[in-house]
N, C-alpha and C positions, 0 to 999 in steps of 0.2 A: 504493499501501499503506500503512495506515496507519500511523503512526510507531510507537503504542503495540504493534505487531506484533514491531517491528524490536528492541524492547523486550524483548519476551517470549522473542523468538530469544537474546538474547545472554545473559538468563538461564537459559535451558533450557540453551545450552553449557556455560555456566558449572558448571551443577549434573551435567551430565555428564561432562565431561572434565576441567574446571578447566584448569589451566596443565601440561600434557605438559611433561616435560624436552626433549624431543625437538624441539618448537615454539619457535622463538625469541620472546622477550619482548620488546616496547617499551619495557620499563622498563630492559633492558641498554642499548639503544641512548642512552636518559635519560640512564642512568649515566656513560656513556663521554663524552657530549658534557658534563655538567656537571663532571667531572673536565677535559675537554680546557679548557672555558671557566675554570675555577678556576685552572688552569696559568697559561694566558696574563693572565688576571688579576695574579695576585703575580708575574710575571716585571716587567711594566709600572708595577705599585704597589706600593713596599717601605716607603712609610710607614704604620702603622697607623690613622692618621687619615684616609689617601687610601682605606683598604680599604673604610670604611662606606659612602660613595657607591657606590664601584664594587659595592658588593654589590646596588644594584638592578638589574645589568646582566645577574646571574645569571638571574633571575624572567625578565626583558624577552627575554634569547636563546634560553634554554631552554625556558618555557613557550608563547611564541611560535612558536618553529621546531616545539613540537607539533603544536599548534593549526595551522598554516599546511600543513606536510606532510601531517596528517590529511585533513586538507580538500582538498587537490591529489588525494592517491590515489584519494579518493571520487569527485571529480568526474571526474576521468580515466576510472575503473571505469564511472562513469556513462552518460559518453559512447560507450563500448563497447557496453556494455548495461545497463538500467536494473537489470535484477537483479544484474548484478555490484555495482553501486554498493551496493542493498540488501543484501546480503552482506556486503560487505564492512563496511560499517555495525555489523553485528549483531555479526561476529567481533572489532572492532576495540573493542567495547563490551564484549564477553566480556573482553578481554586486560585492563578497567582495575577488574573488581570480582574478589571472589574468595571467593565463600560457600563451594563447595565447598574451598578451602584450607584457610579457618579454621575449619572445621568437623572439617575431616579431621585437623586439626593438636592442636583441644583433644581430640578424642578419640582419638584415638594416648596422651595423657598419663591419660585416662580407662581406659583399655583396659589400660596398665601397671599402673594403682594398683590395678585388681580383681585382677591376677594376682599381685596382690603384690610386684611388682619395681620396689622403691623406687629403685633406683639407674638404672635405665632410664626410668622417669618425670620422676627428677633432669634426666636427659639431654633426655629430650624435650620438656620445659619450657625446657631452656636454648639449646632451638634456638628458641623463639619470643619471650623476653624479654631485657632485656638484664642484668638484676638475676643477683646469684650464686647459683647452685640447689643446688649440691654437697653442704650440708646443712642441706637443709629437711626439714621433717617433713610427714607426710601431706595436714595442713591449709594449709602456708602454700604446697605444691603446686598444691592445688586453690584456694587465694587466687589466686598468679599466674596459674593457667590462667584462670579465671573473669574476672580484670580484663580480661587480654589478650585473650579473644575478646570481653567486651563493649565495650573502647574501641574495637577494629576494626571493630564493626557501623558504625562511622561511616564511617570512609576507605577500607574496603575493599567495603562496601556502600553506602549509603544516600550517601553524596557522590557516590561516581561516576555511579548512576545517576542522583541531582538533576539534575546536571550535562547526563547525556546527556539525560534528558526536556527540557532547557531548548535544547540546544545540537546532540543527536546527538553523536557520535564524536569529531569536533574538540573540543567544549569536554569532553567527558569524559574526552580524552584531555591537554588543557591541565590539567586536574584532578589526574589522574596524576602528570603532570612537575612540581605543586605539590610534591604530596606526596611523592615523587623525592627533591626539591631539599630538602625539611624533615629529612628522614630521613637526608640526606646530611652536610649542611652547617647543619642550623636548630640547632646548640648553645652552648649559653651558657659554651663555655671558650674557654681562650688563641686556640686557633687560629682559631675561628668566630665568636666574638664580634661582630668587625667583619664580616668577608665575609657572614655566615651569616645577619645579623639581619632583613632585606628578605626572605629565602626563609622563614623561622620567621613572621613577621610575614603574610605571605599565605597561609600554611597554615590560623592561625589564624582569619584571615577567609574563606577559603573552607571553613571548616569549620563555623563560627557559625551559620547555619540548619540544615545540617543534623544536627549534634548535635541541637537543642534538637528537630527533627522526628522525630529515631531514642528520645530521651527519649517523646515520646509516643506512637509506636508500641511500644516496649518495655512502657507502660504498658497498652496495649489488647491488645498479645501477651500477656500475663500475663491479663488476665483470659480471653480466647479460651481457655485452657490451664489453667485454673482454679488461679494461682496468686494472689498477695497482690496483685491491682491496686492496690488503694486504700493500703495501704500500698507502694507502687511510688511513686507519686504523692506519697507524704507525705514519704517520703527524696528524693525529687529535689529537692521544694522547700526540703527543709531540709539538705540537704548537698552538692547539686552543685556550687556554686560554690566550697566549700573547696579543692576539688582544686585545685594547681599551675596546669595547663591549664587556659584559658576554655571548652575543649569535652569531653575527656576526663571531667569528673566530670558530666555526665549519661545516659553510658550507664550508667556504672559507678554510680552510686547507682541507677539505677530497677533494673538487675540486682538490687542488694544487697535492695532494700525489697521486690522480689519473692519473693525467695528465703527472706527472713527471714534475711539472713547478713551480718557487718558484713568487709567490705573495708577497702584502707587497710593503714596500719602500716609496720612498720619493713623495710626493704629493704636488701640490701647492692650496690655497683656497685666491683669489684674490690677490694673489702674495705673500701670507704668505706662507712658508716652512713648512711642518708638516712631521714626520718621522711616518710609520707604522711598526710595527713588521713585519719583514720576515715571510713567510708562504709555509713551502715546500723547495725545494732544487732545485738549478738551474743545473737541471742534461741536459739540453738542451734551448736553446734559444726561448721565446714563438714565436707563429706564429699564423696565421689569422684562420688558420684549430681549435684551440683550442676555439675558440669562438663556431663554430659548435658542436662541442664534448661537450661541458658546455650547450649549448642547450639542445643536445639528454641526458644528464644527467636530464635537467630541466623535460622533457617530461615523463623520466623513472620513477624517483622518484614522479610526479603528480600521473601519473596511477598505479604504488605500492603502495601509501598510499591511494587511492580513493579503490583499492580491497582488503587491510588490512583492512581499516577503516567499509567496508560494509559486510567484512567476521566477523568480532566482533560485529556489529552489528546486525547480524543474532545470534550468537551464544547466545550472552544478551538475545535478543528477544525468543528464543526458551528454556533458562532458566529461564524463565519469570521474566526478571529483565527489566528495561528501562533507555535506555542511554536520549531520550530527555525528555528536560523540559516540 
């Protein structure tokens, strides 16, 4: 069976059922493993200076275990029957992506705004961002939603599919472990500045190519959806590197340019004000419809990347090469 069909099966599964609450998710197990390894390290290393080299152990153990266990599971099921291995591959890849979940989260805020329920819109946004949302007005709620959906096109869609195309479910699951590590310990605060540095750097490195691919795909999707694709390309070139993250500025600036809006500005985190560089130009005020347009861009980029990746796999396989590990 062509590996491209496994990718399409995974995308279809995610679009159809997403991440149902009743189904155990691998990220839960990764989180438990991260906490267990962190606790062991902290029990044995008490010096702040010692935590920095010990921080390398977290990605080595967690990412390595995620890759190895996934590979062993697929290999064992394939021995029972090849179709079992193929099915497991598709299901496991589907758990590493979140097209439906990301779209649904954004559209929930959109529906709250359209119904005029600002209180619920702020709550819905608060479920997907870390910033304070209690006192945001409608344009700021829209900004937070658009920024979050745009940024997460990379780590919820393009990055896991990128690694799945290269190395199947084991590499996609290894990427998800990298991303989970960053979300749990990759903070520049007193608690994790030393222990989490390696996890944060690895996440930056893992997303470097996918983030730039995402920006290009967003420009192409903007042209497909009759949005401002030339403006999107211009804003990426001008503003992407202003973002404090080496990667997040690429999808955010592309979406800002495509929609003709300005993202970035002042955010509050537990009452503390933080300013993020502006992306795009304030050609017009932000409106609820921008969320729906960003959701359309998310879906378009997801399908375009699946088509592009499948085409590359077919081409490589016809030339006698191999992308799967």
